C-alpha positions as CSV (number, residue, x, y, z in Angstrom):
1,X,-14.3,-4.8,-30.6
2,X,-11.0,-6.1,-29.3
3,X,-10.3,-2.7,-27.7
4,X,-13.7,-2.8,-26.1
5,X,-13.1,-6.2,-24.6
6,X,-9.7,-5.1,-23.3
7,X,-11.2,-2.0,-21.7
8,X,-13.9,-4.1,-20.0
9,X,-11.3,-6.5,-18.7
10,X,-9.2,-3.7,-17.3
11,X,-12.2,-2.0,-15.7
12,X,-13.4,-5.3,-14.1
13,X,-9.9,-6.0,-12.8
14,X,-9.7,-2.4,-11.4
15,X,-13.1,-2.9,-9.6
16,X,-11.8,-6.2,-8.1
17,X,-8.6,-4.5,-6.8
18,X,-10.8,-1.7,-5.2
19,X,-13.1,-4.2,-3.6
20,X,-10.3,-6.4,-2.2
21,X,-9.3,-3.6,0.1
22,X,-12.6,-3.5,2.0
23,X,-13.8,-7.0,2.2
24,X,-12.3,-7.4,5.7
25,X,-14.1,-4.3,7.0
26,X,-17.4,-5.2,5.5
27,X,-17.2,-8.7,6.9
28,X,-16.0,-7.6,10.4
29,X,-18.8,-5.2,10.9
30,X,-21.7,-6.6,8.8
31,X,-21.1,-10.4,8.7
32,X,-21.6,-12.7,5.7
33,X,-24.9,-11.1,4.8
34,X,-23.3,-7.7,4.5
35,X,-20.4,-9.1,2.6
36,X,-22.7,-10.8,0.1
37,X,-24.6,-7.4,-0.4
38,X,-21.3,-5.6,-0.8
39,X,-20.2,-8.1,-3.5
40,X,-23.4,-7.3,-5.5
41,X,-23.9,-3.5,-4.9
42,X,-20.4,-2.2,-4.9
43,X,-19.2,-3.6,-8.2
44,X,-22.6,-2.7,-9.8
45,X,-22.2,0.9,-8.6
46,X,-18.6,1.2,-9.8
47,X,-19.4,-0.3,-13.2
48,X,-22.4,2.0,-13.8
49,X,-20.4,5.0,-12.5
50,X,-17.4,4.5,-14.8
51,X,-19.4,3.5,-17.8
52,X,-22.2,6.2,-17.6
53,X,-21.5,8.9,-14.9
54,X,-17.8,9.4,-15.4
55,X,-17.9,10.5,-19.0
56,X,-20.7,13.0,-18.2
57,X,-18.7,14.5,-15.4
58,X,-15.6,14.9,-17.6
59,X,-17.7,16.7,-20.2
60,X,-19.6,19.0,-17.9
61,X,-17.2,19.9,-15.1
62,X,-14.3,22.2,-16.3
63,X,-10.7,21.5,-15.2
64,X,-10.7,24.6,-13.0
65,X,-13.7,23.6,-11.1
66,X,-12.4,20.0,-10.8
67,X,-9.2,21.4,-9.3
68,X,-11.1,23.4,-6.7
69,X,-13.2,20.4,-5.9
70,X,-10.0,18.4,-5.4
71,X,-8.6,20.9,-3.0
72,X,-11.9,20.9,-1.1
73,X,-11.8,17.1,-1.0
74,X,-8.4,17.1,0.6
75,X,-9.5,19.7,3.1
76,X,-12.6,17.7,4.0
77,X,-10.5,14.5,4.4
78,X,-8.1,16.3,6.7
79,X,-10.9,17.6,8.9
80,X,-12.6,14.2,8.9
81,X,-9.3,12.5,9.8
82,X,-9.0,14.6,13.0
83,X,-12.7,13.9,13.9
84,X,-12.6,10.2,13.2
85,X,-9.2,9.7,14.9
86,X,-10.5,11.5,18.0
87,X,-13.7,9.5,18.0
88,X,-11.8,6.1,17.6
89,X,-9.5,7.0,20.5
90,X,-12.3,8.3,22.8
91,X,-13.3,4.8,23.9
92,X,-17.0,5.5,23.0
93,X,-17.0,3.0,20.2
94,X,-14.8,0.3,21.5
95,X,-11.2,-0.1,22.8
96,X,-9.7,1.2,19.6
97,X,-6.5,0.1,17.9
98,X,-3.0,0.4,19.3
99,X,-1.4,0.5,15.8
100,X,-1.1,4.3,16.0
101,X,0.1,4.1,19.5
102,X,2.9,1.9,18.5
103,X,4.1,4.2,15.8
104,X,3.7,7.3,18.0
105,X,5.6,5.7,20.9
106,X,8.3,4.5,18.6
107,X,8.8,7.9,16.9
108,X,8.7,9.7,20.3
109,X,11.3,7.4,21.8
110,X,13.5,7.8,18.7
111,X,13.2,11.6,18.9
112,X,14.2,11.5,22.5
113,X,17.3,9.5,21.6
114,X,16.1,6.2,23.2
115,X,15.7,2.7,21.8
116,X,12.2,2.9,20.3
117,X,11.2,-0.7,20.8
118,X,11.3,-1.2,24.5
119,X,7.9,0.4,25.6
120,X,4.6,-1.3,25.2
121,X,1.3,0.1,23.8
122,X,-1.6,1.0,25.9
123,X,-3.0,-2.5,25.1
124,X,0.2,-4.1,26.4
125,X,1.5,-5.1,23.0
126,X,5.1,-4.7,21.8
127,X,6.1,-2.2,19.2
128,X,5.5,-4.0,15.9
129,X,6.2,-1.4,13.1
130,X,9.6,-1.7,11.5
131,X,12.1,1.2,11.7
132,X,11.2,2.5,8.2
133,X,7.6,3.0,9.2
134,X,8.6,4.8,12.4
135,X,11.1,7.0,10.5
136,X,8.5,8.1,7.9
137,X,6.0,8.9,10.7
138,X,8.4,11.1,12.6
139,X,7.5,14.4,10.8
140,X,3.8,13.9,11.5
141,X,4.5,13.0,15.2
142,X,6.9,15.9,15.6
143,X,4.4,18.3,14.2
144,X,1.5,16.9,16.2
145,X,-0.5,16.1,13.2
146,X,-0.2,12.3,13.1
147,X,-3.9,11.8,12.0
148,X,-3.0,13.5,8.8
149,X,-0.4,10.9,7.8
150,X,-2.8,8.7,5.9
151,X,-4.5,11.7,4.3
152,X,-1.2,13.1,3.2
153,X,-0.1,9.8,1.5
154,X,-3.6,9.3,0.1
155,X,-3.3,12.7,-1.6
156,X,0.2,11.8,-2.8
157,X,-1.2,8.7,-4.4
158,X,-4.0,10.4,-6.4
159,X,-1.7,13.2,-7.4
160,X,0.9,10.7,-8.6
161,X,-1.8,9.0,-10.7
162,X,-2.9,12.4,-12.1
163,X,0.7,13.4,-13.1
164,X,1.4,9.9,-14.5
165,X,-1.7,9.9,-16.7
166,X,-1.6,13.6,-17.5
167,X,-5.1,14.3,-16.1
168,X,-5.8,15.4,-12.6
169,X,-9.4,16.0,-13.6
170,X,-9.9,12.3,-14.6
171,X,-8.2,11.2,-11.4
172,X,-10.5,13.3,-9.2
173,X,-13.6,11.7,-10.7
174,X,-11.9,8.3,-10.3
175,X,-11.1,9.0,-6.6
176,X,-14.6,9.9,-5.5
177,X,-16.2,6.5,-6.1
178,X,-13.1,4.7,-4.8
179,X,-13.5,6.6,-1.5
180,X,-17.3,6.0,-1.5
181,X,-17.0,2.2,-1.6
182,X,-13.8,1.8,0.5
183,X,-14.7,1.7,4.3
184,X,-11.3,0.3,5.1
185,X,-9.7,3.6,3.9
186,X,-11.6,5.5,6.5
187,X,-11.1,2.7,9.1
188,X,-7.3,3.1,8.6
189,X,-7.6,6.9,8.8
190,X,-9.6,6.7,12.1
191,X,-7.4,4.1,13.7
192,X,-4.2,5.8,12.7
193,X,-2.9,2.6,11.0
194,X,-0.1,3.1,8.5
195,X,-1.2,0.7,5.8
196,X,-2.0,3.6,3.4
197,X,1.3,5.3,4.1
198,X,3.3,2.0,3.7
199,X,1.8,1.2,0.3
200,X,1.9,4.6,-1.2
201,X,5.5,5.5,-0.4
202,X,6.7,2.1,-1.7
203,X,4.8,2.8,-4.9
204,X,6.0,6.4,-5.3
205,X,9.7,5.7,-4.6
206,X,9.8,2.6,-6.9
207,X,7.9,4.6,-9.6
208,X,10.5,7.4,-9.5
209,X,13.2,4.8,-9.7
210,X,11.6,3.1,-12.7
211,X,11.2,6.4,-14.5
212,X,14.9,7.3,-13.8
213,X,16.0,3.9,-15.2
214,X,14.0,4.3,-18.4
215,X,15.6,7.7,-19.2
216,X,18.3,7.7,-21.8
217,X,20.5,9.9,-19.8
218,X,20.1,9.8,-16.0
219,X,21.9,11.9,-13.4
220,X,23.2,10.0,-10.4
221,X,20.8,11.5,-7.9
222,X,17.7,10.7,-10.0
223,X,18.1,7.0,-9.2
224,X,20.2,7.2,-6.0
225,X,17.7,9.3,-4.0
226,X,14.6,7.2,-4.8
227,X,16.7,4.0,-4.3
228,X,17.7,5.1,-0.8
229,X,14.1,6.2,0.0
230,X,12.7,2.9,-1.3
231,X,15.3,1.0,0.9
232,X,14.1,2.9,4.0
233,X,10.5,2.3,2.9
234,X,11.1,-1.4,2.6
235,X,12.1,-1.4,6.2
236,X,8.4,-1.1,7.1
237,X,6.7,-4.4,6.2
238,X,8.1,-7.7,5.0
239,X,5.5,-8.2,2.4
240,X,6.9,-5.5,0.2
241,X,10.3,-7.1,0.0
242,X,9.2,-9.1,-3.1
243,X,9.4,-5.9,-5.1
244,X,13.1,-6.1,-5.1
245,X,13.6,-9.2,-7.4
246,X,11.0,-7.7,-9.7
247,X,12.9,-4.4,-9.9
248,X,16.1,-6.3,-10.5
249,X,14.8,-8.0,-13.5
250,X,13.3,-4.7,-14.8
251,X,16.5,-2.9,-14.4
252,X,18.5,-5.7,-16.0
253,X,16.3,-5.6,-19.1
254,X,16.5,-1.9,-19.4
255,X,20.0,-1.0,-18.3
256,X,21.9,-4.2,-18.0
257,X,23.0,-6.5,-15.1
258,X,25.6,-4.1,-13.8
259,X,23.2,-1.2,-13.4
260,X,20.6,-3.6,-11.9
261,X,23.0,-4.9,-9.3
262,X,24.3,-1.4,-8.4
263,X,20.7,0.1,-7.9
264,X,19.4,-2.9,-6.0
265,X,22.6,-2.8,-3.8
266,X,21.8,0.8,-2.9
267,X,18.2,-0.2,-2.0
268,X,19.5,-3.1,0.1
269,X,22.2,-1.0,1.9
270,X,19.7,1.7,2.7
271,X,17.2,-0.8,4.1
272,X,19.9,-2.5,6.2
273,X,21.3,0.9,7.4
274,X,18.0,1.8,9.1
275,X,17.2,-1.7,10.4
276,X,20.4,-3.5,11.3
277,X,21.6,-1.0,14.0
278,X,18.5,-1.4,16.0
279,X,18.8,-5.2,15.8
280,X,22.5,-5.2,16.7
281,X,21.8,-2.9,19.7
282,X,19.5,-5.5,21.2
283,X,18.4,-8.5,19.2
284,X,16.1,-9.7,21.9
285,X,14.5,-6.3,22.3
286,X,14.0,-5.7,18.5
287,X,10.3,-6.5,18.8
288,X,9.3,-5.8,15.1
289,X,11.2,-8.8,13.9
290,X,9.9,-10.9,16.8
291,X,6.3,-10.0,16.1
292,X,6.5,-10.4,12.4
293,X,8.3,-13.7,12.6
294,X,6.0,-15.0,15.2
295,X,2.9,-14.4,13.0
296,X,4.1,-17.0,10.6
297,X,5.6,-19.4,13.1
298,X,2.2,-20.0,14.7
299,X,1.1,-21.7,11.4
300,X,4.0,-24.2,11.4
301,X,1.6,-26.9,12.7
302,X,-0.5,-26.5,9.6
303,X,2.2,-25.9,7.0
304,X,5.7,-26.8,8.2
305,X,8.0,-23.7,8.0
306,X,5.1,-21.6,6.7
307,X,7.2,-18.5,6.6
308,X,9.8,-20.1,4.4
309,X,7.2,-21.6,2.1
310,X,5.5,-18.2,1.7
311,X,8.8,-16.5,0.9
312,X,9.9,-19.1,-1.6
313,X,6.6,-19.3,-3.4
314,X,6.2,-15.5,-3.4
315,X,9.7,-15.0,-4.9
316,X,9.0,-17.6,-7.6
317,X,5.7,-16.0,-8.4
318,X,7.4,-12.6,-8.6
319,X,10.0,-13.9,-11.0
320,X,7.4,-15.7,-13.1
321,X,5.3,-12.6,-13.5
322,X,8.3,-10.6,-14.8
323,X,8.2,-12.9,-17.9
324,X,4.9,-11.3,-19.0
325,X,5.1,-9.0,-22.0
326,X,5.9,-5.4,-21.3
327,X,6.5,-6.2,-17.6
328,X,9.1,-3.4,-17.5
329,X,6.3,-0.7,-18.0
330,X,4.7,0.7,-14.9
331,X,1.1,-0.5,-15.7
332,X,2.2,-4.1,-16.0
333,X,4.9,-4.0,-13.3
334,X,2.4,-2.7,-10.6
335,X,-0.3,-5.1,-11.8
336,X,2.3,-7.9,-11.2
337,X,3.1,-6.5,-7.8
338,X,-0.6,-6.4,-6.9
339,X,-0.9,-10.1,-7.9
340,X,1.9,-11.0,-5.6
341,X,0.2,-9.1,-2.7
342,X,-3.0,-11.0,-3.5
343,X,-1.2,-14.3,-3.2
344,X,0.3,-13.2,0.2
345,X,-3.1,-12.1,1.3
346,X,-4.8,-15.4,0.3
347,X,-2.0,-17.6,1.6
348,X,-2.0,-16.0,5.1
349,X,-5.8,-15.6,5.3
350,X,-6.2,-19.3,4.5
351,X,-3.7,-20.3,7.2
352,X,-5.2,-18.0,9.7
353,X,-8.7,-19.3,9.0
354,X,-7.5,-22.9,9.5
355,X,-5.6,-22.0,12.6
356,X,-8.6,-20.4,14.4
357,X,-11.0,-23.0,13.0
358,X,-13.4,-20.6,11.2
359,X,-13.5,-18.3,8.2
360,X,-11.7,-15.1,8.6
361,X,-10.4,-12.5,6.2
362,X,-6.9,-11.0,6.0
363,X,-5.2,-12.5,9.0
364,X,-7.9,-11.2,11.3
365,X,-6.6,-7.6,10.8
366,X,-8.5,-4.9,9.0
367,X,-6.4,-3.1,6.4
368,X,-4.1,-5.6,4.8
369,X,-6.2,-5.5,1.6
370,X,-4.9,-2.0,1.0
371,X,-1.5,-3.5,0.1
372,X,-3.2,-4.8,-3.0
373,X,-5.5,-1.9,-3.8
374,X,-3.1,0.9,-4.3
375,X,-0.8,-1.0,-6.6
376,X,-3.6,-2.5,-8.5
377,X,-5.6,0.7,-8.9
378,X,-2.5,2.5,-10.1
379,X,-1.8,-0.1,-12.7
380,X,-5.4,-0.4,-14.0
381,X,-6.0,3.4,-14.2
382,X,-2.9,3.8,-16.3
383,X,-4.1,1.1,-18.6
384,X,-7.6,2.7,-18.8
385,X,-6.3,6.3,-19.3
386,X,-6.3,7.5,-22.9
387,X,-4.0,10.4,-22.0
388,X,-1.1,8.2,-20.8
389,X,1.8,8.1,-23.2
390,X,4.7,5.8,-22.4
391,X,6.8,6.0,-19.3
392,X,7.2,9.7,-18.6
C-alpha cells in the first residue's frame, strides 16, 4: 500500500512538471478558458495513459519494434522542425520571434572573428543569449541545420533517460504522451528558441559529473571534461547558476570538501573563460548582461533590489533542499533543481504580472517553463522506473 501511494505521488508530480512547461503557450493562444480546459484534460489523459495504456504497450510492442519507432519519431521531428521553422519565419502567422535570429547572428559574427554582440536582430533587439548558448549553437549554424538544434537535444534528453533507467523502450512510450501534451516544445522548435538546448545540456553535463564523482576510482578526464562543458553551459542563462551550490554540497558529501572545491573551481573557471573575455573587450557592448540585468531591475519599484532578493532566496532554497534525504542521488538532486526553477518561475511571473497590471505567465515569454520540465521529468521517471539500479 505504501509503495502504491509513493508511486501515485511520483506520477502526480511528474504530470505537474510536464504541464508546467506548457501553461504559458496554452494561456497565450487560448486564454483563461483554454487554460482551464488544459488543466482538466491534460492531466486526466496522462494519468489514464500511464496507468492503463502504458503497461499494454510495454507488453505488446517488442523492443525491436520500439527501437524502429523511436528512430522514426526522431526523423519525423526533424522534418517537422524544418517545416515549422520555415512557417514561423515566413511571416504568414505573425512577426515571429527573434530569439533564433539573435543566436544565429551571434554565432555567425563569432565564426567571422567579430565581436558577436554588436548587431541587432531583425526586430531591432540586442543580442541577449550569453556566450555559452552562442558557442553550443555554432555547429548547427555552421552546418546550416540550426532548426535541428532543439530536436538534437530533445533526442539526447530521452536517450539519456533511457540509458539511465536501462530501458529505451519504456522511455519511448513515456516520450510520446509528453510530446502530445506539450505545445511549448513545438513552439520552441518552430521559433528556434534555445530553451530545450539550454536545459538538456545542463542536465547532461551535470549528470556525467555526478556519475564520475560517485565512482570509487575516477580518471581525471571523467570529471574534468564534463566540468568544463558544464561551465560553458552555465554561461547561457543565469537561472542555471543555482546548480553550482547544490553540486558543491553533493561533491562534498561524496568526495570531501577538497574534491568539491576543485571540481567547482573547474566549472567556475570554464564559465568565466568563455564569458569574461567578451565583457572585458567591451563592457558597454556586452548586451547579454545588460539585457538580463535589466529584466530584473525593472521590478525594483515593486521589490527593491529584486534581482538580489531573487538570488539570495534561490541560493538559500538550493542549500535547504540539499538537506533532503538522499539528495546526492540523481533522482532527488534533479527534483530539487526543478523545485528551484519553479521558485524562480513563480517569483519572476508574479513580479511581471504586478508590473504590467494583469495576470501573465512566465515573464510574458513562452518557453521558460521548459527549464522546470526537463529536470523534473528526468527525476520523476527515474523514481518511477523499476529497472533503475543506483547511480550507474
